[in-house]
N, CA, C and O atoms as a GROMACS GRO file, in nm:
protein
  176
    1MET      N    1  -6.474   6.806  -5.774
    1MET     CA    2  -6.556   6.731  -5.682
    1MET      C    3  -6.606   6.604  -5.751
    1MET      O    4  -6.640   6.606  -5.869
    2LYS      N    5  -6.611   6.495  -5.676
    2LYS     CA    6  -6.653   6.368  -5.732
    2LYS      C    7  -6.804   6.365  -5.754
    2LYS      O    8  -6.881   6.414  -5.672
    3LYS      N    9  -6.845   6.309  -5.866
    3LYS     CA   10  -6.988   6.300  -5.899
    3LYS      C   11  -7.054   6.194  -5.811
    3LYS      O   12  -7.000   6.084  -5.795
    4SER      N   13  -7.168   6.227  -5.755
    4SER     CA   14  -7.242   6.135  -5.670
    4SER      C   15  -7.303   6.023  -5.753
    4SER      O   16  -7.344   6.046  -5.867
    5LYS      N   17  -7.310   5.902  -5.697
    5LYS     CA   18  -7.375   5.794  -5.769
    5LYS      C   19  -7.525   5.794  -5.745
    5LYS      O   20  -7.598   5.714  -5.803
    6PHE      N   21  -7.572   5.887  -5.660
    6PHE     CA   22  -7.715   5.902  -5.633
    6PHE      C   23  -7.762   6.036  -5.684
    6PHE      O   24  -7.690   6.136  -5.675
    7ASN      N   25  -7.885   6.039  -5.739
    7ASN     CA   26  -7.940   6.168  -5.781
    7ASN      C   27  -8.008   6.235  -5.662
    7ASN      O   28  -8.018   6.175  -5.555
    8ASP      N   29  -8.054   6.358  -5.680
    8ASP     CA   30  -8.110   6.434  -5.569
    8ASP      C   31  -8.231   6.367  -5.506
    8ASP      O   32  -8.244   6.367  -5.383
    9SER      N   33  -8.319   6.311  -5.586
    9SER     CA   34  -8.439   6.248  -5.530
    9SER      C   35  -8.404   6.124  -5.449
    9SER      O   36  -8.469   6.095  -5.348
   10GLN      N   37  -8.303   6.049  -5.491
   10GLN     CA   38  -8.260   5.932  -5.416
   10GLN      C   39  -8.200   5.974  -5.281
   10GLN      O   40  -8.226   5.910  -5.179
   11ILE      N   41  -8.121   6.080  -5.281
   11ILE     CA   42  -8.061   6.129  -5.157
   11ILE      C   43  -8.169   6.176  -5.060
   11ILE      O   44  -8.162   6.147  -4.941
   12MET      N   45  -8.269   6.247  -5.112
   12MET     CA   46  -8.379   6.293  -5.026
   12MET      C   47  -8.455   6.176  -4.966
   12MET      O   48  -8.493   6.181  -4.849
   13ALA      N   49  -8.478   6.071  -5.044
   13ALA     CA   50  -8.549   5.953  -4.994
   13ALA      C   51  -8.468   5.884  -4.883
   13ALA      O   52  -8.525   5.840  -4.784
   14ILE      N   53  -8.338   5.876  -4.900
   14ILE     CA   54  -8.251   5.815  -4.800
   14ILE      C   55  -8.252   5.897  -4.672
   14ILE      O   56  -8.260   5.841  -4.562
   15LEU      N   57  -8.244   6.029  -4.684
   15LEU     CA   58  -8.247   6.116  -4.566
   15LEU      C   59  -8.380   6.108  -4.492
   15LEU      O   60  -8.382   6.110  -4.369
   16LYS      N   61  -8.490   6.098  -4.566
   16LYS     CA   62  -8.621   6.085  -4.502
   16LYS      C   63  -8.631   5.954  -4.425
   16LYS      O   64  -8.688   5.950  -4.316
   17GLN      N   65  -8.576   5.848  -4.481
   17GLN     CA   66  -8.576   5.719  -4.411
   17GLN      C   67  -8.493   5.729  -4.283
   17GLN      O   68  -8.532   5.674  -4.180
   18ALA      N   69  -8.380   5.798  -4.289
   18ALA     CA   70  -8.296   5.813  -4.170
   18ALA      C   71  -8.369   5.894  -4.064
   18ALA      O   72  -8.361   5.861  -3.946
   19GLU      N   73  -8.439   5.999  -4.105
   19GLU     CA   74  -8.515   6.080  -4.010
   19GLU      C   75  -8.630   6.002  -3.948
   19GLU      O   76  -8.669   6.030  -3.834
   20SER      N   77  -8.685   5.906  -4.022
   20SER     CA   78  -8.798   5.828  -3.970
   20SER      C   79  -8.755   5.719  -3.873
   20SER      O   80  -8.839   5.651  -3.814
   21GLY      N   81  -8.624   5.703  -3.855
   21GLY     CA   82  -8.576   5.610  -3.754
   21GLY      C   83  -8.508   5.484  -3.803
   21GLY      O   84  -8.469   5.400  -3.723
   22VAL      N   85  -8.493   5.469  -3.933
   22VAL     CA   86  -8.421   5.353  -3.985
   22VAL      C   87  -8.274   5.368  -3.947
   22VAL      O   88  -8.214   5.472  -3.971
   23PRO      N   89  -8.214   5.264  -3.886
   23PRO     CA   90  -8.073   5.274  -3.847
   23PRO      C   91  -7.982   5.302  -3.967
   23PRO      O   92  -7.998   5.242  -4.073
   24VAL      N   93  -7.889   5.392  -3.948
   24VAL     CA   94  -7.800   5.433  -4.057
   24VAL      C   95  -7.720   5.317  -4.114
   24VAL      O   96  -7.708   5.307  -4.236
   25PRO      N   97  -7.664   5.228  -4.031
   25PRO     CA   98  -7.592   5.114  -4.091
   25PRO      C   99  -7.681   5.028  -4.182
   25PRO      O  100  -7.635   4.976  -4.283
   26GLU      N  101  -7.810   5.016  -4.145
   26GLU     CA  102  -7.904   4.941  -4.229
   26GLU      C  103  -7.926   5.014  -4.361
   26GLU      O  104  -7.928   4.952  -4.467
   27LEU      N  105  -7.943   5.146  -4.356
   27LEU     CA  106  -7.959   5.224  -4.479
   27LEU      C  107  -7.837   5.212  -4.569
   27LEU      O  108  -7.849   5.196  -4.690
   28CYS      N  109  -7.721   5.218  -4.509
   28CYS     CA  110  -7.597   5.207  -4.587
   28CYS      C  111  -7.587   5.072  -4.655
   28CYS      O  112  -7.541   5.062  -4.769
   29ARG      N  113  -7.630   4.968  -4.586
   29ARG     CA  114  -7.627   4.834  -4.645
   29ARG      C  115  -7.723   4.826  -4.763
   29ARG      O  116  -7.689   4.769  -4.866
   30VAL      N  117  -7.842   4.882  -4.748
   30VAL     CA  118  -7.944   4.876  -4.853
   30VAL      C  119  -7.901   4.955  -4.977
   30VAL      O  120  -7.922   4.909  -5.090
   31VAL      N  121  -7.843   5.073  -4.958
   31VAL     CA  122  -7.807   5.156  -5.074
   31VAL      C  123  -7.662   5.137  -5.118
   31VAL      O  124  -7.615   5.206  -5.209
   32SER      N  125  -7.592   5.046  -5.055
   32SER     CA  126  -7.454   5.011  -5.092
   32SER      C  127  -7.358   5.129  -5.079
   32SER      O  128  -7.284   5.160  -5.172
   33CYS      N  129  -7.360   5.194  -4.964
   33CYS     CA  130  -7.259   5.297  -4.937
   33CYS      C  131  -7.192   5.263  -4.804
   33CYS      O  132  -7.240   5.177  -4.730
   34ARG      N  133  -7.083   5.331  -4.776
   34ARG     CA  134  -7.010   5.304  -4.653
   34ARG      C  135  -7.066   5.390  -4.540
   34ARG      O  136  -7.113   5.501  -4.564
   35VAL      N  137  -7.061   5.338  -4.417
   35VAL     CA  138  -7.107   5.413  -4.301
   35VAL      C  139  -7.025   5.540  -4.285
   35VAL      O  140  -7.077   5.642  -4.241
   36VAL      N  141  -6.898   5.536  -4.320
   36VAL     CA  142  -6.812   5.653  -4.311
   36VAL      C  143  -6.867   5.765  -4.399
   36VAL      O  144  -6.866   5.881  -4.358
   37SER      N  145  -6.915   5.732  -4.517
   37SER     CA  146  -6.974   5.833  -4.606
   37SER      C  147  -7.097   5.896  -4.542
   37SER      O  148  -7.118   6.016  -4.556
   38CYS      N  149  -7.176   5.817  -4.474
   38CYS     CA  150  -7.295   5.870  -4.407
   38CYS      C  151  -7.256   5.962  -4.292
   38CYS      O  152  -7.324   6.061  -4.266
   39ARG      N  153  -7.149   5.931  -4.225
   39ARG     CA  154  -7.104   6.018  -4.115
   39ARG      C  155  -7.054   6.151  -4.168
   39ARG      O  156  -7.065   6.252  -4.100
   40VAL      N  157  -6.998   6.152  -4.288
   40VAL     CA  158  -6.949   6.276  -4.348
   40VAL      C  159  -7.064   6.374  -4.369
   40VAL      O  160  -7.045   6.495  -4.352
   41VAL      N  161  -7.182   6.324  -4.404
   41VAL     CA  162  -7.297   6.412  -4.426
   41VAL      C  163  -7.384   6.423  -4.300
   41VAL      O  164  -7.498   6.469  -4.307
   42ASN      N  165  -7.331   6.381  -4.185
   42ASN     CA  166  -7.395   6.396  -4.054
   42ASN      C  167  -7.529   6.324  -4.043
   42ASN      O  168  -7.620   6.376  -3.978
   43MET      N  169  -7.544   6.209  -4.103
   43MET     CA  170  -7.666   6.131  -4.085
   43MET      C  171  -7.662   6.056  -3.953
   43MET      O  172  -7.766   6.018  -3.900
   44VAL      N  173  -7.542   6.036  -3.900
   44VAL     CA  174  -7.528   5.958  -3.776
   44VAL      C  175  -7.531   6.052  -3.658
   44VAL      O  176  -7.520   6.007  -3.544
   0.00000   0.00000   0.00000
């Protein structure tokens, strides 16, 4: 399995932002990941 470029606390912070209503494409732009990656973990 590929190693994540984010640690657990960073992932939790990103998920909390998504739950609070920040648009996922905006989050992806800020943290430099692809929207496709976010869809894989069901954030969208």
